[in-house]
PAKOLLO-678543 format. One record per residue: x, y negated, z of N, C-alpha, C in turn; residue in three letters. Coordinates in Angstrom, 3 decimals, padded with zeros to 6 digits. Each point is the difference from the previous one (the first is absolute). Layout:
BEGIN
X,Y,Z,X,Y,Z,X,Y,Z,ALA
...
//
This chain:
BEGIN
001.230,-005.035,-019.442,001.073,-000.946,000.167,000.289,-000.139,001.495,MET
001.272,-000.112,000.326,000.415,-000.211,001.388,000.271,-001.467,000.248,LYS
-000.367,-000.447,001.220,000.378,-001.335,000.441,000.530,000.100,001.422,VAL
000.811,-000.969,000.374,000.571,-000.065,001.337,-000.548,-001.250,000.666,TRP
-000.619,000.178,001.163,-000.647,-001.103,000.718,000.848,-000.368,001.210,ILE
000.316,-001.296,000.115,000.863,-000.475,001.085,-000.757,-000.796,001.070,THR
-001.305,-000.099,-000.143,-000.788,-000.827,000.926,000.256,000.378,001.459,LYS
000.105,001.276,000.284,000.192,000.469,001.372,001.395,000.605,000.205,TYR
000.967,-000.485,-000.758,001.345,000.579,000.029,000.626,-000.006,001.388,ALA
-000.259,-001.028,000.796,000.641,-000.091,001.315,-000.697,000.837,001.066,LEU
-001.169,000.524,-000.301,-000.695,000.849,000.968,-000.151,001.440,-000.484,THR
-000.300,000.171,-001.278,-000.245,001.346,-000.531,001.008,000.412,-001.064,ALA
000.903,-000.905,-000.352,000.961,000.290,-001.055,-000.582,-000.338,-001.364,GLY
000.758,000.259,-001.037,-000.466,-000.225,-001.367,-000.917,001.165,-000.355,ILE
-001.201,-000.314,-000.451,-000.987,001.034,-000.316,000.012,000.247,-001.503,ILE
000.207,001.259,-000.364,000.004,000.396,-001.412,-001.333,000.683,-000.292,GLU
-000.746,-000.527,-000.977,-001.317,000.564,-000.310,-000.186,000.159,-001.499,VAL
-000.829,000.971,-000.347,-000.426,000.177,-001.387,-001.252,-000.832,-000.194,GLU
-000.037,-000.754,-001.077,-001.164,-000.837,-000.264,-000.589,000.318,-001.370,VAL
-001.303,-000.194,-000.096,-000.675,000.190,-001.279,000.072,-001.271,-000.823,MET
-000.098,-001.144,000.684,-000.070,-001.264,-000.721,000.682,-001.098,000.797,GLN
000.685,-000.857,-000.706,000.653,-001.167,000.584,-000.445,-001.193,-000.832,LEU
-000.637,-000.970,000.642,-000.565,-001.108,-000.750,000.385,-001.324,000.653,MET
000.482,-000.936,-000.803,000.346,-001.331,000.496,-001.272,-000.846,000.024,TYR
-000.344,-000.515,001.185,-001.234,-000.775,000.158,000.220,-001.504,-000.114,LEU
001.253,-000.425,-000.053,000.307,-001.425,-000.050,000.344,-000.521,001.384,GLY
000.613,-001.166,000.058,000.408,-000.635,001.260,000.901,000.913,000.843,HIS
000.812,000.831,-000.650,000.936,000.857,000.711,-000.632,001.196,000.684,GLY
-001.208,000.386,-000.386,-000.695,001.132,000.623,-000.060,001.155,-000.996,ILE
000.298,001.205,000.510,-000.038,001.214,-000.804,-001.013,000.952,000.626,VAL
-000.854,000.612,-000.818,-000.943,001.016,000.486,000.575,001.366,-000.347,ALA
000.101,000.867,000.999,000.533,001.349,-000.180,-001.118,000.987,000.299,VAL
-000.330,000.861,-000.969,-000.998,001.043,000.224,000.751,001.305,000.210,THR
-000.148,000.578,001.194,000.717,001.220,000.342,-000.577,001.190,-000.744,LEU
000.855,000.986,-000.322,-000.472,001.218,-000.643,-000.873,000.776,000.970,GLU
-000.991,000.701,-000.519,-000.936,000.797,000.799,-000.738,-000.847,001.031,ASN
-000.173,-001.267,-000.297,-000.674,-000.894,000.930,-000.792,-001.008,-000.819,ASP
-001.113,-000.421,000.519,-000.820,-000.948,-000.739,000.265,-001.428,000.437,THR
000.801,-000.199,001.018,000.224,-001.354,000.491,001.232,-000.631,-000.630,ARG
-000.015,-001.306,000.011,001.096,-000.784,-000.529,000.583,-000.821,001.136,SER
001.308,-000.178,-000.011,000.687,-000.785,001.020,000.558,-001.244,-000.674,ILE
-000.266,-001.156,000.565,000.564,-001.239,-000.523,001.262,-000.344,000.765,ASN
001.076,-000.231,-000.723,001.298,-000.323,000.589,000.565,-001.237,-000.679,LEU
000.870,-000.702,000.701,000.756,-001.065,-000.647,000.971,000.662,-000.966,CYS
000.320,-000.666,-001.080,000.859,000.614,-001.009,001.399,000.303,000.528,SER
000.431,-000.661,001.086,001.320,000.309,000.554,-000.071,001.084,001.078,ASP
-001.129,000.706,000.082,-000.142,001.119,000.939,-000.138,001.328,-000.727,GLU
000.040,-000.020,-001.330,-000.231,001.193,-000.810,001.022,000.030,-001.142,CYS
000.741,001.089,-000.120,001.081,000.086,-000.983,-000.127,001.263,-000.843,TYR
000.434,-000.097,-001.246,-000.074,001.129,-000.925,001.223,000.898,000.070,LEU
001.041,-000.428,000.705,001.171,000.856,000.207,000.493,-000.171,001.433,SER
000.755,000.954,000.459,000.401,000.055,001.400,001.043,-001.054,000.377,LYS
000.925,-000.300,-000.902,001.106,-000.906,000.318,-000.462,-001.391,000.434,GLU
-000.899,-000.651,-000.761,-000.451,-001.316,000.465,-000.799,000.069,001.296,PRO
-000.693,001.107,000.218,-000.744,000.183,001.253,000.967,000.075,001.176,ALA
001.103,000.700,-000.192,001.018,000.100,001.053,000.609,-001.375,000.267,ILE
000.281,-000.752,-001.055,000.556,-001.352,000.169,-000.959,-000.888,000.787,GLN
-001.288,000.055,-000.331,-000.999,-000.810,000.701,-000.091,000.409,001.476,LYS
-000.008,001.306,000.265,-000.077,000.486,001.379,001.225,-000.431,000.796,ALA
001.165,000.022,-000.622,001.234,-000.440,000.665,-000.075,-001.495,000.310,GLU
-000.525,-000.770,-000.940,-000.175,-001.436,000.216,-000.967,-000.250,001.172,GLU
-001.075,000.753,000.038,-000.969,-000.125,001.097,000.658,000.343,001.341,MET
000.818,001.037,-000.006,000.684,000.429,001.218,000.949,-001.075,000.511,ARG
000.774,-000.597,-000.924,000.940,-001.045,000.382,-000.724,-001.226,000.571,GLN
-001.123,-000.383,-000.621,-000.774,-001.133,000.505,-000.551,000.285,001.391,LYS
-000.457,001.218,000.225,-000.538,000.379,001.309,001.096,-000.016,001.059,LYS
001.173,000.490,-000.331,001.131,-000.014,000.930,000.351,-001.437,000.372,ILE
000.066,-000.885,-000.989,000.317,-001.409,000.264,-001.060,-000.630,000.902,ALA
-001.248,000.304,-000.252,-001.094,-000.530,000.810,000.090,000.493,001.442,SER
000.289,001.270,000.167,000.118,000.568,001.350,001.199,-000.576,000.746,LEU
001.109,-000.227,-000.708,001.177,-000.616,000.636,-000.337,-001.399,000.498,LYS
-000.732,-000.750,-000.800,-000.418,-001.341,000.391,-000.892,000.066,001.245,LYS
-000.901,000.953,000.005,-000.907,000.179,001.137,000.780,000.371,001.261,GLN
000.998,000.867,-000.125,000.827,000.394,001.134,000.763,-001.206,000.538,ILE
000.559,-000.815,-000.898,000.731,-001.209,000.428,-000.906,-000.918,000.818,GLU
-001.216,-000.223,-000.467,-000.936,-000.853,000.726,-000.300,000.570,001.383,LYS
-000.180,001.305,000.074,-000.286,000.619,001.291,001.194,-000.068,000.944,LEU
001.205,000.152,-000.550,001.205,-000.071,000.843,000.227,-001.411,000.541,GLU
-000.399,-001.003,-000.787,000.166,-001.393,000.436,-001.066,-000.442,000.994,GLU
-001.090,000.730,000.053,-001.115,-000.364,000.844,000.368,000.154,001.477,MET
-000.336,-001.003,000.799,000.277,000.026,001.444,-001.259,-000.336,000.757,ARG
-000.221,000.675,001.099,-001.148,-000.257,000.842,000.499,-000.562,001.331,PHE
-000.631,-001.032,000.447,000.421,-000.621,001.279,-001.159,-000.014,000.964,GLU
//
């Protein structure tokens, strides 16, 4: 099964991986066991998607929030004066 991970979308892009097992642990946490690997990765349920379209939507939302945050930061720096 393929899943799309958006946890690092703003730094590494959307990561598409093959998984052996996907298990809901409760409290919004999902455990993903990668194929050919014995380790499991715990992700928030809004960081792991079963199809590409919602992953793209989430990454776009993350991008827009980051842009807004950076604009706010730039405004604060532009208003800052040293005497």
